[in-house]
DOFI-206525 format. One record per atom (N, C-alpha, C, O): residue number from 1; residue in three letters; atom name; x, y, z. Coordinates in steps of 0.001 Angstrom, whole numbers, plus 500000, padded with zeros to 6 digits. Each point is the difference from the previous one (the first is absolute). Layout:
<recs>
+-----+------+------+--------+--------+--------+
! seq ! type ! atom !   east !  north !     up !
+-----+------+------+--------+--------+--------+
! NUM !  ala !   CA !      X !      Y !      Z !
...
+-----+------+------+--------+--------+--------+
</recs>
This chain:
<recs>
+-----+------+------+--------+--------+--------+
! seq ! type ! atom !   east !  north !     up !
+-----+------+------+--------+--------+--------+
!   1 !  met !    N ! 020644 ! 642762 ! 456417 !
!   1 !  met !   CA ! 498822 ! 500491 ! 501039 !
!   1 !  met !    C ! 500166 ! 501654 ! 499798 !
!   1 !  met !    O ! 501026 ! 500678 ! 500040 !
!   2 !  ser !    N ! 497672 ! 499695 ! 499741 !
!   2 !  ser !   CA ! 499796 ! 501631 ! 500242 !
!   2 !  ser !    C ! 500452 ! 500780 ! 501175 !
!   2 !  ser !    O ! 500170 ! 499317 ! 501010 !
!   3 !  arg !    N ! 500066 ! 501957 ! 499099 !
!   3 !  arg !   CA ! 500106 ! 500724 ! 501288 !
!   3 !  arg !    C ! 498724 ! 499790 ! 500803 !
!   3 !  arg !    O ! 498893 ! 499913 ! 499469 !
!   4 !  pro !    N ! 501307 ! 500017 ! 501730 !
!   4 !  pro !   CA ! 498825 ! 499681 ! 500779 !
!   4 !  pro !    C ! 499219 ! 501544 ! 500404 !
!   4 !  pro !    O ! 500669 ! 501033 ! 499974 !
!   5 !  leu !    N ! 498120 ! 498981 ! 500330 !
!   5 !  leu !   CA ! 499423 ! 501014 ! 500251 !
!   5 !  leu !    C ! 500090 ! 500176 ! 501734 !
!   5 !  leu !    O ! 499718 ! 499054 ! 500736 !
!   6 !  arg !    N ! 500618 ! 501985 ! 499677 !
!   6 !  arg !   CA ! 500287 ! 500007 ! 501475 !
!   6 !  arg !    C ! 498771 ! 500573 ! 501076 !
!   6 !  arg !    O ! 499636 ! 501151 ! 499761 !
!   7 !  ile !    N ! 499845 ! 498311 ! 501137 !
!   7 !  ile !   CA ! 499184 ! 500240 ! 500704 !
!   7 !  ile !    C ! 500591 ! 500079 ! 501449 !
!   7 !  ile !    O ! 500605 ! 499030 ! 500457 !
!   8 !  glu !    N ! 499217 ! 502173 ! 500303 !
!   8 !  glu !   CA ! 500505 ! 500083 ! 501108 !
!   8 !  glu !    C ! 499186 ! 500014 ! 501300 !
!   8 !  glu !    O ! 499144 ! 500883 ! 500067 !
!   9 !  phe !    N ! 500977 ! 498298 ! 500961 !
!   9 !  phe !   CA ! 499015 ! 500135 ! 501330 !
!   9 !  phe !    C ! 500834 ! 500583 ! 500890 !
!   9 !  phe !    O ! 501087 ! 499603 ! 500420 !
!  10 !  ala !    N ! 498201 ! 501534 ! 499869 !
!  10 !  ala !   CA ! 500436 ! 500948 ! 500967 !
!  10 !  ala !    C ! 499921 ! 499321 ! 501364 !
!  10 !  ala !    O ! 499074 ! 499210 ! 500186 !
!  11 !  gly !    N ! 501896 ! 501044 ! 500882 !
!  11 !  gly !   CA ! 499843 ! 499261 ! 501306 !
!  11 !  gly !    C ! 500160 ! 498589 ! 500423 !
!  11 !  gly !    O ! 499916 ! 499503 ! 501123 !
!  12 !  ala !    N ! 500362 ! 499903 ! 497590 !
!  12 !  ala !   CA ! 499833 ! 498383 ! 499822 !
!  12 !  ala !    C ! 501353 ! 499523 ! 501380 !
!  12 !  ala !    O ! 500977 ! 500719 ! 500203 !
!  13 !  phe !    N ! 498816 ! 498261 ! 500402 !
!  13 !  phe !   CA ! 501101 ! 499462 ! 500837 !
!  13 !  phe !    C ! 500082 ! 500911 ! 501197 !
!  13 !  phe !    O ! 501101 ! 500105 ! 500540 !
!  14 !  cys !    N ! 497911 ! 500544 ! 499928 !
!  14 !  cys !   CA ! 499945 ! 500889 ! 501105 !
!  14 !  cys !    C ! 499374 ! 499363 ! 501251 !
!  14 !  cys !    O ! 498941 ! 499372 ! 499975 !
!  15 !  his !    N ! 501818 ! 500846 ! 501141 !
!  15 !  his !   CA ! 499814 ! 499175 ! 501222 !
!  15 !  his !    C ! 498698 ! 500572 ! 500845 !
!  15 !  his !    O ! 499266 ! 499444 ! 500817 !
!  16 !  asp !    N ! 500754 ! 501953 ! 498626 !
!  16 !  asp !   CA ! 498915 ! 500643 ! 500951 !
!  16 !  asp !    C ! 499579 ! 501355 ! 498885 !
!  16 !  asp !    O ! 500635 ! 500904 ! 499457 !
!  17 !  asp !    N ! 497779 ! 498594 ! 500575 !
!  17 !  asp !   CA ! 499238 ! 500954 ! 498786 !
!  17 !  asp !    C ! 500536 ! 501502 ! 500432 !
!  17 !  asp !    O ! 500068 ! 500818 ! 499082 !
!  18 !  asn !    N ! 500253 ! 499537 ! 502019 !
!  18 !  asn !   CA ! 500327 ! 501229 ! 500430 !
!  18 !  asn !    C ! 501009 ! 500837 ! 499395 !
!  18 !  asn !    O ! 500019 ! 501225 ! 499886 !
!  19 !  phe !    N ! 501148 ! 497557 ! 499599 !
!  19 !  phe !   CA ! 501394 ! 500498 ! 499538 !
!  19 !  phe !    C ! 499828 ! 499282 ! 498809 !
!  19 !  phe !    O ! 500483 ! 498869 ! 499949 !
!  20 !  pro !    N ! 498885 ! 501605 ! 499036 !
!  20 !  pro !   CA ! 500318 ! 499654 ! 498906 !
!  20 !  pro !    C ! 501672 ! 499840 ! 499240 !
!  20 !  pro !    O ! 500752 ! 500955 ! 499806 !
!  21 !  ser !    N ! 499559 ! 497564 ! 499843 !
!  21 !  ser !   CA ! 501317 ! 500280 ! 499632 !
!  21 !  ser !    C ! 500376 ! 500294 ! 498897 !
!  21 !  ser !    O ! 499295 ! 499729 ! 499028 !
!  22 !  arg !    N ! 501999 ! 500946 ! 500827 !
!  22 !  arg !   CA ! 500404 ! 500837 ! 498928 !
!  22 !  arg !    C ! 501547 ! 499415 ! 499820 !
!  22 !  arg !    O ! 500775 ! 500704 ! 499354 !
!  23 !  ser !    N ! 499728 ! 497976 ! 501218 !
!  23 !  ser !   CA ! 501226 ! 499561 ! 499906 !
!  23 !  ser !    C ! 499591 ! 498760 ! 499004 !
!  23 !  ser !    O ! 500753 ! 499729 ! 499065 !
!  24 !  val !    N ! 498233 ! 499643 ! 501116 !
!  24 !  val !   CA ! 499945 ! 498745 ! 499230 !
!  24 !  val !    C ! 498866 ! 500145 ! 499395 !
!  24 !  val !    O ! 499056 ! 500409 ! 500676 !
!  25 !  lys !    N ! 500740 ! 499296 ! 497895 !
!  25 !  lys !   CA ! 498556 ! 500174 ! 499371 !
!  25 !  lys !    C ! 499765 ! 498741 ! 499109 !
!  25 !  lys !    O ! 500933 ! 499272 ! 499662 !
!  26 !  leu !    N ! 497831 ! 500521 ! 499993 !
!  26 !  leu !   CA ! 499949 ! 498586 ! 499192 !
!  26 !  leu !    C ! 499708 ! 500803 ! 498803 !
!  26 !  leu !    O ! 499319 ! 501021 ! 500094 !
!  27 !  asn !    N ! 501211 ! 498530 ! 498672 !
!  27 !  asn !   CA ! 499392 ! 499877 ! 499060 !
!  27 !  asn !    C ! 499352 ! 499177 ! 498812 !
!  27 !  asn !    O ! 500687 ! 499066 ! 499589 !
!  28 !  arg !    N ! 498261 ! 501116 ! 499887 !
!  28 !  arg !   CA ! 499711 ! 498735 ! 499190 !
!  28 !  arg !    C ! 500060 ! 500305 ! 498556 !
!  28 !  arg !    O ! 499314 ! 500921 ! 499557 !
!  29 !  asp !    N ! 501465 ! 498368 ! 499663 !
!  29 !  asp !   CA ! 500380 ! 500052 ! 498779 !
!  29 !  asp !    C ! 499156 ! 499201 ! 499191 !
!  29 !  asp !    O ! 500040 ! 498802 ! 500276 !
!  30 !  ile !    N ! 499246 ! 501516 ! 498848 !
!  30 !  ile !   CA ! 499046 ! 499207 ! 498960 !
!  30 !  ile !    C ! 500718 ! 500383 ! 498573 !
!  30 !  ile !    O ! 500284 ! 501102 ! 499532 !
!  31 !  tyr !    N ! 499901 ! 497579 ! 499958 !
!  31 !  tyr !   CA ! 500354 ! 499712 ! 498813 !
!  31 !  tyr !    C ! 498863 ! 500306 ! 498661 !
!  31 !  tyr !    O ! 499063 ! 499259 ! 499700 !
!  32 !  ser !    N ! 501163 ! 501515 ! 499890 !
!  32 !  ser !   CA ! 498851 ! 500400 ! 499032 !
!  32 !  ser !    C ! 499988 ! 498536 ! 498971 !
!  32 !  ser !    O ! 498913 ! 499440 ! 499859 !
!  33 !  asp !    N ! 501980 ! 500141 ! 499636 !
!  33 !  asp !   CA ! 500147 ! 498791 ! 498834 !
!  33 !  asp !    C ! 499077 ! 498964 ! 500479 !
!  33 !  asp !    O ! 499114 ! 499402 ! 499390 !
!  34 !  thr !    N ! 501339 ! 500497 ! 502021 !
!  34 !  thr !   CA ! 499739 ! 498498 ! 500511 !
!  34 !  thr !    C ! 498767 ! 499998 ! 501297 !
!  34 !  thr !    O ! 499338 ! 499041 ! 500398 !
!  35 !  gly !    N ! 500638 ! 502395 ! 500072 !
!  35 !  gly !   CA ! 499010 ! 500071 ! 501093 !
!  35 !  gly !    C ! 500457 ! 499435 ! 501370 !
!  35 !  gly !    O ! 499294 ! 499917 ! 501005 !
!  36 !  gln !    N ! 502366 ! 499604 ! 498836 !
!  36 !  gln !   CA ! 500415 ! 499457 ! 501355 !
!  36 !  gln !    C ! 500354 ! 500932 ! 501230 !
!  36 !  gln !    O ! 500954 ! 500747 ! 499782 !
!  37 !  glu !    N ! 498553 ! 499339 ! 501274 !
!  37 !  glu !   CA ! 500272 ! 500926 ! 500636 !
!  37 !  glu !    C ! 501519 ! 499507 ! 500765 !
!  37 !  glu !    O ! 500271 ! 498805 ! 499885 !
!  38 !  glu !    N ! 500616 ! 501991 ! 500808 !
!  38 !  glu !   CA ! 501086 ! 499891 ! 501001 !
!  38 !  glu !    C ! 499972 ! 501189 ! 500505 !
!  38 !  glu !    O ! 499902 ! 501093 ! 499441 !
!  39 !  leu !    N ! 500241 ! 498480 ! 502235 !
!  39 !  leu !   CA ! 500303 ! 500860 ! 501008 !
!  39 !  leu !    C ! 501204 ! 500431 ! 500305 !
!  39 !  leu !    O ! 500778 ! 499090 ! 500287 !
!  40 !  lys !    N ! 499681 ! 502052 ! 499756 !
!  40 !  lys !   CA ! 501450 ! 500251 ! 500662 !
!  40 !  lys !    C ! 499795 ! 501149 ! 500886 !
!  40 !  lys !    O ! 499089 ! 500828 ! 499974 !
!  41 !  met !    N ! 501880 ! 499083 ! 500787 !
!  41 !  met !   CA ! 500024 ! 500987 ! 501197 !
!  41 !  met !    C ! 501171 ! 500752 ! 499853 !
!  41 !  met !    O ! 501121 ! 499519 ! 499831 !
!  42 !  asp !    N ! 498549 ! 501885 ! 500248 !
!  42 !  asp !   CA ! 501165 ! 501023 ! 499899 !
!  42 !  asp !    C ! 500264 ! 500620 ! 501418 !
!  42 !  asp !    O ! 499228 ! 500502 ! 500817 !
!  43 !  ile !    N ! 502093 ! 499296 ! 499196 !
!  43 !  ile !   CA ! 500668 ! 500426 ! 501626 !
!  43 !  ile !    C ! 500700 ! 501291 ! 499588 !
!  43 !  ile !    O ! 500699 ! 500211 ! 499009 !
!  44 !  asn !    N ! 498866 ! 500792 ! 502216 !
!  44 !  asn !   CA ! 500572 ! 501166 ! 499951 !
!  44 !  asn !    C ! 501672 ! 499866 ! 500319 !
!  44 !  asn !    O ! 500405 ! 499689 ! 501120 !
!  45 !  met !    N ! 500311 ! 500530 ! 497977 !
!  45 !  met !   CA ! 501712 ! 499917 ! 500073 !
!  45 !  met !    C ! 500197 ! 500409 ! 500690 !
!  45 !  met !    O ! 500324 ! 499277 ! 500942 !
!  46 !  ser !    N ! 499685 ! 502184 ! 499288 !
!  46 !  ser !   CA ! 500614 ! 501102 ! 501286 !
!  46 !  ser !    C ! 499740 ! 499440 ! 501244 !
!  46 !  ser !    O ! 500871 ! 499844 ! 500856 !
!  47 !  gln !    N ! 497719 ! 499782 ! 499302 !
!  47 !  gln !   CA ! 499736 ! 499567 ! 501451 !
!  47 !  gln !    C ! 500540 ! 498651 ! 500178 !
!  47 !  gln !    O ! 500229 ! 499651 ! 501158 !
!  48 !  leu !    N ! 500012 ! 499533 ! 497887 !
!  48 !  leu !   CA ! 500607 ! 498912 ! 500222 !
!  48 !  leu !    C ! 501648 ! 499907 ! 500163 !
!  48 !  leu !    O ! 500543 ! 498991 ! 500451 !
!  49 !  lys !    N ! 500094 ! 502045 ! 499177 !
!  49 !  lys !   CA ! 501318 ! 500661 ! 499864 !
!  49 !  lys !    C ! 500203 ! 500537 ! 501535 !
!  49 !  lys !    O ! 500941 ! 499736 ! 500748 !
!  50 !  asn !    N ! 497934 ! 501079 ! 499516 !
!  50 !  asn !   CA ! 499794 ! 500433 ! 501495 !
!  50 !  asn !    C ! 500480 ! 499023 ! 501111 !
!  50 !  asn !    O ! 500947 ! 500059 ! 500785 !
!  51 !  leu !    N ! 497990 ! 498945 ! 498995 !
!  51 !  leu !   CA ! 499919 ! 498699 ! 500854 !
!  51 !  leu !    C ! 501522 ! 499281 ! 500377 !
!  51 !  leu !    O ! 500528 ! 499621 ! 501046 !
!  52 !  ile !    N ! 499831 ! 500405 ! 497650 !
!  52 !  ile !   CA ! 501780 ! 499054 ! 500141 !
!  52 !  ile !    C ! 500705 ! 501254 ! 500796 !
!  52 !  ile !    O ! 500270 ! 499792 ! 501183 !
!  53 !  ser !    N ! 499965 ! 501156 ! 498408 !
!  53 !  ser !   CA ! 500641 ! 500923 ! 500596 !
!  53 !  ser !    C ! 500019 ! 500838 ! 501174 !
!  53 !  ser !    O ! 501003 ! 500496 ! 500514 !
!  54 !  arg !    N ! 497941 ! 499606 ! 499820 !
!  54 !  arg !   CA ! 499631 ! 500647 ! 501071 !
!  54 !  arg !    C ! 498945 ! 499402 ! 501168 !
!  54 !  arg !    O ! 499667 ! 500677 ! 500972 !
!  55 !  arg !    N ! 499883 ! 498027 ! 498799 !
!  55 !  arg !   CA ! 498995 ! 499587 ! 500600 !
!  55 !  arg !    C ! 500226 ! 498886 ! 500449 !
!  55 !  arg !    O ! 499016 ! 499290 ! 500206 !
!  56 !  ala !    N ! 502203 ! 500223 ! 500070 !
!  56 !  ala !   CA ! 500638 ! 498650 ! 500115 !
!  56 !  ala !    C ! 499556 ! 499462 ! 501579 !
!  56 !  ala !    O ! 499782 ! 498829 ! 500310 !
!  57 !  asp !    N ! 500153 ! 502297 ! 500536 !
!  57 !  asp !   CA ! 499496 ! 499406 ! 501150 !
!  57 !  asp !    C ! 498391 ! 499436 ! 500331 !
!  57 !  asp !    O ! 499447 ! 499124 ! 500666 !
!  58 !  glu !    N ! 500263 ! 501813 ! 498553 !
!  58 !  glu !   CA ! 498435 ! 499439 ! 499727 !
!  58 !  glu !    C ! 499738 ! 498635 ! 499545 !
!  58 !  glu !    O ! 499094 ! 499320 ! 500481 !
!  59 !  val !    N ! 501651 ! 500295 ! 498642 !
!  59 !  val !   CA ! 500366 ! 498633 ! 499305 !
!  59 !  val !    C ! 500331 ! 498857 ! 501042 !
!  59 !  val !    O ! 499503 ! 498876 ! 500079 !
!  60 !  ala !    N ! 501377 ! 501660 ! 500623 !
!  60 !  ala !   CA ! 500683 ! 499069 ! 501386 !
!  60 !  ala !    C ! 498465 ! 499996 ! 500779 !
!  60 !  ala !    O ! 499472 ! 498950 ! 500367 !
!  61 !  gln !    N ! 500085 ! 502012 ! 499766 !
!  61 !  gln !   CA ! 498674 ! 499493 ! 501183 !
!  61 !  gln !    C ! 499023 ! 499625 ! 499431 !
!  61 !  gln !    O ! 499131 ! 499716 ! 500824 !
!  62 !  ile !    N ! 500463 ! 500089 ! 497871 !
!  62 !  ile !   CA ! 498873 ! 499063 ! 499630 !
!  62 !  ile !    C ! 500473 ! 498792 ! 499444 !
!  62 !  ile !    O ! 499177 ! 499230 ! 499507 !
!  63 !  val !    N ! 502405 ! 500398 ! 500500 !
!  63 !  val !   CA ! 500259 ! 498416 ! 499789 !
!  63 !  val !    C ! 500009 ! 499486 ! 501405 !
!  63 !  val !    O ! 499678 ! 498831 ! 500211 !
!  64 !  glu !    N ! 500671 ! 501969 ! 500764 !
!  64 !  glu !   CA ! 500197 ! 499412 ! 501453 !
!  64 !  glu !    C ! 499235 ! 498860 ! 500223 !
!  64 !  glu !    O ! 498802 ! 500262 ! 500109 !
!  65 !  gly !    N ! 501447 ! 498716 ! 499983 !
!  65 !  gly !   CA ! 499519 ! 499009 ! 501149 !
!  65 !  gly !    C ! 499338 ! 498838 ! 498708 !
!  65 !  gly !    O ! 499431 ! 498942 ! 500269 !
!  66 !  thr !    N ! 500806 ! 501553 ! 498432 !
!  66 !  thr !   CA ! 499523 ! 499241 ! 499159 !
!  66 !  thr !    C ! 500821 ! 498684 ! 499319 !
!  66 !  thr !    O ! 499421 ! 499114 ! 499372 !
!  67 !  gly !    N ! 501924 ! 500927 ! 500853 !
!  67 !  gly !   CA ! 500606 ! 499271 ! 499528 !
!  67 !  gly !    C ! 500967 ! 500616 ! 498487 !
!  67 !  gly !    O ! 500970 ! 499491 ! 499438 !
!  68 !  tyr !    N ! 498337 ! 501667 ! 500290 !
!  68 !  tyr !   CA ! 500533 ! 500422 ! 498762 !
!  68 !  tyr !    C ! 501161 ! 500933 ! 500730 !
!  68 !  tyr !    O ! 500054 ! 500438 ! 501149 !
!  69 !  leu !    N ! 500783 ! 499681 ! 497815 !
!  69 !  leu !   CA ! 501347 ! 501249 ! 500043 !
!  69 !  leu !    C ! 499556 ! 501199 ! 499755 !
!  69 !  leu !    O ! 498816 ! 499898 ! 499679 !
!  70 !  pro !    N ! 501540 ! 501219 ! 500307 !
!  70 !  pro !   CA ! 499902 ! 501114 ! 499784 !
!  70 !  pro !    C ! 500720 ! 500246 ! 498670 !
!  70 !  pro !    O ! 499614 ! 500837 ! 499184 !
!  71 !  arg !    N ! 501662 ! 498228 ! 500621 !
!  71 !  arg !   CA ! 500516 ! 500240 ! 498800 !
!  71 !  arg !    C ! 499485 ! 499724 ! 498696 !
!  71 !  arg !    O ! 500247 ! 500511 ! 498907 !
!  72 !  thr !    N ! 498777 ! 498327 ! 501536 !
!  72 !  thr !   CA ! 499556 ! 499161 ! 498716 !
!  72 !  thr !    C ! 498759 ! 500524 ! 499887 !
!  72 !  thr !    O ! 499398 ! 499480 ! 499061 !
!  73 !  val !    N ! 499791 ! 501585 ! 501688 !
!  73 !  val !   CA ! 498728 ! 500927 ! 499481 !
!  73 !  val !    C ! 500911 ! 500930 ! 499407 !
!  73 !  val !    O ! 499573 ! 500292 ! 498884 !
!  74 !  leu !    N ! 501545 ! 500328 ! 501391 !
!  74 !  leu !   CA ! 500545 ! 501028 ! 499487 !
!  74 !  leu !    C ! 500438 ! 499587 ! 498408 !
!  74 !  leu !    O ! 499667 ! 500602 ! 498979 !
!  75 !  gly !    N ! 501020 ! 498419 ! 501108 !
!  75 !  gly !   CA ! 500467 ! 499259 ! 498703 !
!  75 !  gly !    C ! 498783 ! 499934 ! 498966 !
!  75 !  gly !    O ! 500052 ! 500406 ! 498839 !
!  76 !  val !    N ! 499096 ! 499145 ! 501644 !
!  76 !  val !   CA ! 498694 ! 500199 ! 498845 !
!  76 !  val !    C ! 499601 ! 500969 ! 499722 !
!  76 !  val !    O ! 499639 ! 500147 ! 498833 !
!  77 !  ala !    N ! 500239 ! 500989 ! 502137 !
!  77 !  ala !   CA ! 499580 ! 501352 ! 499533 !
!  77 !  ala !    C ! 501540 ! 500616 ! 499093 !
!  77 !  ala !    O ! 499840 ! 500587 ! 498930 !
!  78 !  thr !    N ! 500927 ! 499296 ! 501377 !
!  78 !  thr !   CA ! 501229 ! 500275 ! 499108 !
!  78 !  thr !    C ! 499876 ! 499255 ! 498613 !
!  78 !  thr !    O ! 500239 ! 500660 ! 498989 !
!  79 !  tyr !    N ! 499470 ! 498255 ! 500912 !
!  79 !  tyr !   CA ! 499700 ! 499282 ! 498858 !
!  79 !  tyr !    C ! 498890 ! 500588 ! 499051 !
!  79 !  tyr !    O ! 499996 ! 500162 ! 498779 !
!  80 !  leu !    N ! 499193 ! 500065 ! 502055 !
!  80 !  leu !   CA ! 498736 ! 500893 ! 498996 !
!  80 !  leu !    C ! 500135 ! 501283 ! 499627 !
!  80 !  leu !    O ! 499236 ! 500534 ! 499196 !
!  81 !  leu !    N ! 501948 ! 500171 ! 501476 !
!  81 !  leu !   CA ! 500208 ! 501500 ! 499903 !
!  81 !  leu !    C ! 500890 ! 499646 ! 498393 !
!  81 !  leu !    O ! 499634 ! 500439 ! 498910 !
!  82 !  asp !    N ! 501600 ! 498656 ! 501328 !
!  82 !  asp !   CA ! 500817 ! 499823 ! 499013 !
!  82 !  asp !    C ! 499163 ! 499545 ! 498819 !
!  82 !  asp !    O ! 500542 ! 500168 ! 498907 !
!  83 !  asn !    N ! 498392 ! 499354 ! 501089 !
!  83 !  asn !   CA ! 498967 ! 499457 ! 498711 !
!  83 !  asn !    C ! 498825 ! 500797 ! 499756 !
!  83 !  asn !    O ! 498974 ! 499522 ! 499516 !
!  84 !  glu !    N ! 501193 ! 501979 ! 500891 !
!  84 !  glu !   CA ! 499140 ! 500769 ! 499653 !
!  84 !  glu !    C ! 498686 ! 499658 ! 500790 !
!  84 !  glu !    O ! 499012 ! 500706 ! 499801 !
!  85 !  gly !    N ! 500929 ! 498308 ! 501034 !
!  85 !  gly !   CA ! 498705 ! 499893 ! 500797 !
!  85 !  gly !    C ! 499082 ! 499071 ! 499139 !
!  85 !  gly !    O ! 498782 ! 500130 ! 500116 !
!  86 !  asp !    N ! 501685 ! 499033 ! 499110 !
!  86 !  asp !   CA ! 499286 ! 498787 ! 499351 !
!  86 !  asp !    C ! 499692 ! 499179 ! 500889 !
!  86 !  asp !    O ! 500893 ! 499195 ! 500262 !
!  87 !  tyr !    N ! 498005 ! 500690 ! 500406 !
!  87 !  tyr !   CA ! 499779 ! 498839 ! 500978 !
!  87 !  tyr !    C ! 500129 ! 498610 ! 499342 !
!  87 !  tyr !    O ! 500638 ! 499130 ! 500592 !
!  88 !  asp !    N ! 498716 ! 500585 ! 498058 !
!  88 !  asp !   CA ! 500056 ! 498893 ! 499379 !
!  88 !  asp !    C ! 501402 ! 499189 ! 499886 !
!  88 !  asp !    O ! 500089 ! 498833 ! 499617 !
!  89 !  leu !    N ! 500932 ! 501953 ! 500763 !
!  89 !  leu !   CA ! 501481 ! 499350 ! 499707 !
!  89 !  leu !    C ! 500344 ! 499326 ! 501419 !
!  89 !  leu !    O ! 501043 ! 499352 ! 500087 !
!  90 !  leu !    N ! 498078 ! 500788 ! 501069 !
!  90 !  leu !   CA ! 500162 ! 499266 ! 501162 !
!  90 !  leu !    C ! 499709 ! 498639 ! 499913 !
!  90 !  leu !    O ! 499076 ! 499585 ! 499301 !
!  91 !  thr !    N ! 501562 ! 499779 ! 501282 !
!  91 !  thr !   CA ! 499751 ! 498494 ! 500417 !
!  91 !  thr !    C ! 498433 ! 499771 ! 500817 !
!  91 !  thr !    O ! 499260 ! 500983 ! 499957 !
!  92 !  asp !    N ! 500402 ! 498219 ! 500514 !
!  92 !  asp !   CA ! 498796 ! 499831 ! 500658 !
!  92 !  asp !    C ! 500549 ! 500352 ! 501560 !
!  92 !  asp !    O ! 499350 ! 500776 ! 500700 !
!  93 !  lys !    N ! 501929 ! 498580 ! 499809 !
!  93 !  lys !   CA ! 500431 ! 500492 ! 501192 !
!  93 !  lys !    C ! 500023 ! 501671 ! 500305 !
!  93 !  lys !    O ! 499545 ! 500589 ! 500981 !
!  94 !  gln !    N ! 501119 ! 499941 ! 497879 !
!  94 !  gln !   CA ! 500428 ! 501245 ! 500087 !
!  94 !  gln !    C ! 498404 ! 500886 ! 499909 !
!  94 !  gln !    O ! 499831 ! 501017 ! 500672 !
!  95 !  lys !    N ! 499262 ! 498524 ! 498565 !
!  95 !  lys !   CA ! 498428 ! 500500 ! 500219 !
!  95 !  lys !    C ! 499406 ! 499974 ! 501346 !
!  95 !  lys !    O ! 499567 ! 501026 ! 500526 !
!  96 !  ala !    N ! 500406 ! 497909 ! 499996 !
!  96 !  ala !   CA ! 499809 ! 499933 ! 501489 !
!  96 !  ala !    C ! 500913 ! 500656 ! 500826 !
!  96 !  ala !    O ! 499507 ! 500240 ! 501102 !
!  97 !  thr !    N ! 501586 ! 500118 ! 498772 !
!  97 !  thr !   CA ! 500824 ! 500684 ! 500726 !
!  97 !  thr !    C ! 499445 ! 501613 ! 499878 !
!  97 !  thr !    O ! 499852 ! 500756 ! 500960 !
!  98 !  phe !    N ! 499881 ! 499575 ! 497602 !
!  98 !  phe !   CA ! 499541 ! 501292 ! 499634 !
!  98 !  phe !    C ! 498698 ! 500390 ! 500875 !
!  98 !  phe !    O ! 499824 ! 500950 ! 500763 !
!  99 !  asp !    N ! 499465 ! 498162 ! 498922 !
!  99 !  asp !   CA ! 498467 ! 500175 ! 500189 !
!  99 !  asp !    C ! 499897 ! 500031 ! 501671 !
!  99 !  asp !    O ! 499106 ! 500721 ! 500442 !
! 100 !  lys !    N ! 501653 ! 498627 ! 500442 !
! 100 !  lys !   CA ! 500083 ! 499933 ! 501278 !
! 100 !  lys !    C ! 500568 ! 501121 ! 500960 !
! 100 !  lys !    O ! 499538 ! 500340 ! 501089 !
! 101 !  phe !    N ! 501534 ! 500136 ! 498277 !
! 101 !  phe !   CA ! 500744 ! 501071 ! 500560 !
! 101 !  phe !    C ! 499997 ! 501426 ! 499027 !
! 101 !  phe !    O ! 499635 ! 501103 ! 500405 !
! 102 !  ile !    N ! 500741 ! 498664 ! 498554 !
! 102 !  ile !   CA ! 500599 ! 501201 ! 499332 !
! 102 !  ile !    C ! 498535 ! 500801 ! 499598 !
! 102 !  ile !    O ! 499966 ! 501228 ! 499920 !
! 103 !  lys !    N ! 499204 ! 498181 ! 499915 !
! 103 !  lys !   CA ! 498668 ! 500752 ! 499446 !
! 103 !  lys !    C ! 499352 ! 500431 ! 500980 !
! 103 !  lys !    O ! 499293 ! 500963 ! 499703 !
! 104 !  pro !    N ! 500645 ! 498648 ! 501583 !
! 104 !  pro !   CA ! 499401 ! 500791 ! 501119 !
! 104 !  pro !    C ! 500637 ! 501146 ! 500451 !
! 104 !  pro !    O ! 499362 ! 500954 ! 500445 !
! 105 !  leu !    N ! 502076 ! 499026 ! 499458 !
! 105 !  leu !   CA ! 500870 ! 501143 ! 500495 !
! 105 !  leu !    C ! 499842 ! 501090 ! 498743 !
! 105 !  leu !    O ! 500068 ! 501180 ! 500345 !
! 106 !  leu !    N ! 499743 ! 498570 ! 498341 !
! 106 !  leu !   CA ! 499867 ! 500928 ! 499042 !
! 106 !  leu !    C ! 498485 ! 500523 ! 499954 !
! 106 !  leu !    O ! 499647 ! 500979 ! 499342 !
! 107 !  glu !    N ! 499513 ! 498235 ! 501445 !
! 107 !  glu !   CA ! 498716 ! 500574 ! 499777 !
! 107 !  glu !    C ! 499565 ! 500705 ! 501465 !
! 107 !  glu !    O ! 498816 ! 500309 ! 500129 !
! 108 !  lys !    N ! 502128 ! 499956 ! 500990 !
! 108 !  lys !   CA ! 499904 ! 500434 ! 501214 !
! 108 !  lys !    C ! 500286 ! 501397 ! 499490 !
! 108 !  lys !    O ! 500949 ! 500390 ! 499319 !
! 109 !  pro !    N ! 497864 ! 500371 ! 501237 !
! 109 !  pro !   CA ! 500124 ! 501568 ! 499757 !
! 109 !  pro !    C ! 501054 ! 500584 ! 500560 !
! 109 !  pro !    O ! 500565 ! 499477 ! 500960 !
! 110 !  arg !    N ! 499838 ! 501699 ! 498503 !
! 110 !  arg !   CA ! 501383 ! 500488 ! 500280 !
! 110 !  arg !    C ! 500016 ! 500673 ! 501359 !
! 110 !  arg !    O ! 499084 ! 500646 ! 500508 !
! 111 !  arg !    N ! 502247 ! 499062 ! 500049 !
! 111 !  arg !   CA ! 499704 ! 500845 ! 501350 !
! 111 !  arg !    C ! 500273 ! 501575 ! 500036 !
! 111 !  arg !    O ! 499776 ! 500643 ! 501026 !
+-----+------+------+--------+--------+--------+
</recs>
């Protein structure tokens, strides 16, 4: 398979149009030989590291009352960090955890 052509969608995965996301971007890769499309998510690794090391209290607040444990959410974030943000390596349950808790925290405007 040939190298994909990369097209970036700026501001994808944004909760509020007033705050375009710079933490999580959606890229569309189109393979020139097959024309097959593949969507990939790019995660800002420095913000992910910051979330794990300095914002654990925010993780605890967002999971409160949901039945999830903060360490579960931080574990998914750590797994992503260890694997260079490769979202495709996550299981379906880990993706759900990322989409429900981690992505909104990464997209949250900086304090």
